[in-house]
C-alpha positions in Angstrom: -81.1 0.6 -8.6 -77.7 2.4 -9.9 -77.5 5.7 -7.8 -74.9 7.2 -10.3 -76.4 10.6 -12.0 -77.6 10.2 -15.4 -74.9 10.9 -18.5 -75.5 13.8 -19.9 -74.0 15.5 -23.1 -72.5 19.1 -23.6 -74.3 21.2 -26.9 -70.6 20.3 -28.4 -71.2 16.6 -27.8 -74.2 16.5 -29.0 -73.4 18.5 -32.3 -70.3 16.6 -33.0 -72.4 13.0 -32.8 -75.0 14.7 -34.7 -72.4 15.4 -38.2 -71.4 11.8 -37.5 -74.8 10.7 -37.2 -75.9 12.6 -40.4 -72.7 11.3 -42.3 -74.4 7.9 -42.1 -77.9 8.7 -42.8 -76.3 10.4 -46.0 -75.6 7.1 -47.0 -78.6 5.7 -46.8 -81.2 6.1 -50.1 -84.1 6.7 -47.4 -82.2 9.7 -46.4 -83.9 11.2 -49.9 -87.8 11.3 -47.9 -87.9 12.5 -44.8 -88.2 9.7 -41.9 -88.8 9.7 -38.3 -86.5 11.5 -35.8 -87.2 10.9 -32.1 -86.0 13.6 -29.7 -85.0 11.7 -26.2 -85.0 13.5 -23.3 -84.3 12.4 -19.6 -85.0 13.8 -16.0 -81.8 15.6 -14.9 -81.2 13.7 -11.6 -81.6 10.1 -10.1 -84.3 11.7 -7.7 -86.1 13.5 -10.2 -86.1 10.4 -12.1 -87.8 7.9 -9.3 -90.3 10.6 -8.8 -91.2 10.5 -12.9 -91.3 6.6 -11.8 -93.5 6.3 -8.2 -95.5 9.3 -8.1 -98.4 9.4 -10.0 -99.0 12.1 -12.3 -95.7 13.3 -11.6 -94.2 13.3 -15.2 -97.5 15.5 -16.7 -97.5 17.4 -13.9 -94.0 18.4 -14.5 -93.1 18.0 -18.2 -96.6 18.6 -19.5 -96.1 22.5 -20.3 -93.3 21.5 -22.5 -95.8 20.0 -24.7 -97.2 23.3 -26.1 -93.9 24.2 -26.7 -92.4 21.7 -28.5 -95.4 21.2 -31.0 -95.2 24.6 -31.7 -91.9 23.7 -33.2 -93.4 21.1 -34.8 -92.2 18.3 -32.4 -95.2 15.8 -31.1 -94.3 15.1 -27.3 -95.3 11.8 -25.7 -94.8 13.1 -22.0 -94.8 9.4 -20.3 -91.8 8.3 -22.7 -90.4 12.1 -22.6 -89.8 11.7 -26.4 -90.6 14.3 -29.2 -91.4 13.0 -32.4 -90.9 15.2 -35.9 -90.4 13.7 -40.0 -87.9 15.3 -41.4 -84.3 15.1 -43.7 -81.8 15.5 -41.1 -79.0 17.8 -42.2 -76.2 19.8 -41.0 -77.9 22.9 -41.3 -81.3 21.2 -39.3 -78.8 20.0 -36.9 -77.3 23.5 -36.5 -80.9 25.2 -35.7 -82.7 22.0 -33.9 -80.1 20.7 -31.2 -79.2 23.7 -29.7 -83.4 25.2 -29.4 -84.2 21.8 -28.2 -80.9 21.4 -25.5 -81.7 25.1 -24.5 -85.1 24.3 -24.1 -84.8 21.3 -21.9 -82.4 23.0 -20.3 -84.9 25.6 -19.1 -87.8 23.0 -17.7 -88.1 21.1 -14.2 -84.4 19.3 -15.0 -85.6 17.9 -18.1 -82.2 16.7 -20.4 -82.0 16.6 -23.8 -80.1 13.0 -24.3 -79.7 13.2 -28.1 -82.2 12.5 -31.4 -82.2 8.5 -33.5 -83.5 8.2 -37.2 -85.6 6.2 -37.5 -86.4 4.7 -41.3 -89.2 2.8 -42.1 -87.9 -0.7 -42.4 -84.3 0.1 -40.9 -82.3 0.2 -38.3 -82.1 3.8 -36.5 -79.0 5.9 -36.7 -78.1 7.4 -33.2 -76.9 10.4 -31.6 -77.7 10.0 -28.3 -75.8 9.9 -25.0 -77.0 6.2 -24.4 -76.9 3.3 -26.3 -79.9 2.4 -28.5 -81.3 -1.0 -28.4 -83.6 -1.9 -31.7 -86.5 -4.0 -30.6 -88.0 -4.2 -34.0 
């Protein structure tokens, strides 16, 4: 296993990449209707990621409390996958509000890192603003 720490972006990185993704999304006719958006999170260190993998129930104990915080913001959080889902139309206003909120929320909870988001329209390829490469297995 690679011992390198995960790649993390600054809030400015997330906003810049998000603006690029929104420009691409705006060119898709499906952008006129709300589609699924997945917000991606990860452990902030290799040690934390290893604990999630090997300690039974650790992810739920460590990150379960985040579920209620995200639910209050209209997101459905899957602890085992560290993903939060919403159905929306990403806009620049959405980006400027949602991403700083999630970036800050992640930073205050047990080494959780906000890795970015993907717009995942039905019957289409995702458009990503993530700190990691997105592989579409559809």
